[in-house]
N, C-alpha and C positions, 0 to 999 in steps of 0.2 A: 435636569441637572446638565449642566454644559460642561465641554471638553475640559480637562486639566491642561495646565501649560509647564512649558519649561522645567528645571531642576526637580519641581514638586510631584513631578510625574514619572518616576523611574521606570514604571511598568508599561509605559506607552508601546514599546517595540512589542513586546509579549501580547497586549491586547492586539494591537495590529496583525499579529500572526495567529492570534486565538480568532479573530475575525474573520481572515483569510480561510483557516480551515474550515470554519463554519460555513461560508458562502461557498467554497468548493464542495463540500460534502451536500449542500443542499442544490445548488444550481451549477456544479460542474465550471470548468473553464469558462465556458460562454458567459456565466454571471459575474465574473471576476474583473474589476475594475478598480481602479485606487478610489474612485469616488464611492463606489459600494463599500470599499473595506473602510475607509472612512467614517461613513455612516455606521456601519455596524459596531465599529470600535469605539464610536464617539470621540473621535478625535480629530482635528484640523486636517484638510487635504493635503496642506504642506508637509505634515508627519509621514503620511505614507509614501511620499517621495524623497523625504528626508533619508528615511532608513532604506527604502528600495525604490532606487532611480527609475527602474521600466518595470513594466507589469512581468515581464519575463523574470527579472531579479525576484520579484514576490512570488512567483510560481514557483521557481527553483528552491527558494528557501522553505515554500510549503511542503513541495514534494521532499525535500530532505528530511523536515520532520516526520512525515507520515513514513517515509522508509526507515528512519530509525526507531520510530516506534513499533512499526513491523518488525522490525530486527531484533529489539529486545523480547518481544513476545515469542518470534519465532527461536531464538537461542534458549529461551528459559522451555520451550515446547521439546526441542532437541535435548536440552539436558536432562529432561525428566524422562528420557526414553530409556537411559542405560544402555545395558545389553540386550540387544532385541533380533530377534530371529526376521529373517525376510516377509514371512506371513505375519507377524505381528507388527513388522514396520506399515506393511498392506493397511492394516485394520487401523494404525494410529493415522496414517496420512487421512484415512477416509474420515476418521472421527475430525481431524484437523480442517478438511474441505467441509465437511458439515456444519461445524463450528462456525467457520469465518462466513460461510453463506446465511446462515442465521443470525449471527451477531455482528456483522461486520460488513453486511451488503452495500451499504452507500461508501464506505473505504473502498471495498472492492471495485466497485464501477468506478470510481475516481481514479483508481491505481490503473484499469485498464485503459481510461480516458487520456491520462496523462501520457501513458506508453504510446497510445496512438497519435496524440500531439506532437510526440518526440521526432515521429518519422518526418514532420513536415519543419520542426525546429530544433535543428542539430544542438543548439545551446542548452535543450533540456534533455539531451540522451543519457550524459553519465548520472544525473539524477534519477530519471526515468527507469534506469535498469539496475539500481539499487536494490529493489525488491527480488528479481532473479538471482542476482549476486550473493543476497542474504540465505536464500533457498537453496542455493548450490553448496554455500559455505556449512551449513547447517546439516544438509543431507549429507554431506563427504564425510561426516563423525561415523556416518551409520554404513555407507556403501563405497565403492570406490568413485572416483571422480567423474570418470564416463556414464555411470549409474546416476549421480547424482544431477549430472547435467541433463539426462534423458528425464528424469524424474521431476525436474523443474519445469522442462516444457511440457510434461503431460499435465502437471498440477495446474499451470498456466490455461491449457487447453480446456481442463475438466470445468475450472471455476470460470473462464468466460462463457464456453456453452450453457454452462448452468445458471448464470445470470442474464443470458438471452433468453432461455428458456420458457415456456409458458408454464411448465410444471417442473418442480424441483427433481432433482436426479434421485434414482434409487439407490439404496446401498450397493446393488450390484453393478449400475452405470459406474459409480465412482471407483468400486474394489475390482473392475474388470480390467481397465488399463494398467492400472497399479500391479496387480498380480502378474500379468502380461510380461512386466520388466523385472519384477523382485522375485516372484515365485513361478516361473513359468511351468514348470514341471507339476507344480503342488495344485 
């Protein structure tokens, strides 16, 4: 089946975005090109540049979509916590880390790759930092701002090191650093 054209194809932009996400999840930033996206989305090459003039525009839009999806998930997770003790929050965060590592490994790898790319590509920084901003925002409903900031950094470190490790972290590997921040005396 050939690519649809013109007004008869109102879903073209969405197909381009979905194709971009699939490429990023499978091949990372190195695999992203207008040509690869056009082929994956089954659209003419000119369509990708019509909607996204540069590769950075396409990448930025994809980062924002991933970030928005993560934000919705994290907000729902945070809202489900209700009133929670520091020790309870340690366990809830450990559950979250284990779930993310098990169910969203490709998205986590991509999020860290995008953050690393933003170090050299300032135009991507705002989008790449949306993950950490969401974490701090959600955690701030349960702890003070300073602790939320520290927890966000610890979560990033736990996730990054876990992704790079040869074996998954133990529950204690995860709860230890979190408890040091949230329940240091307990």
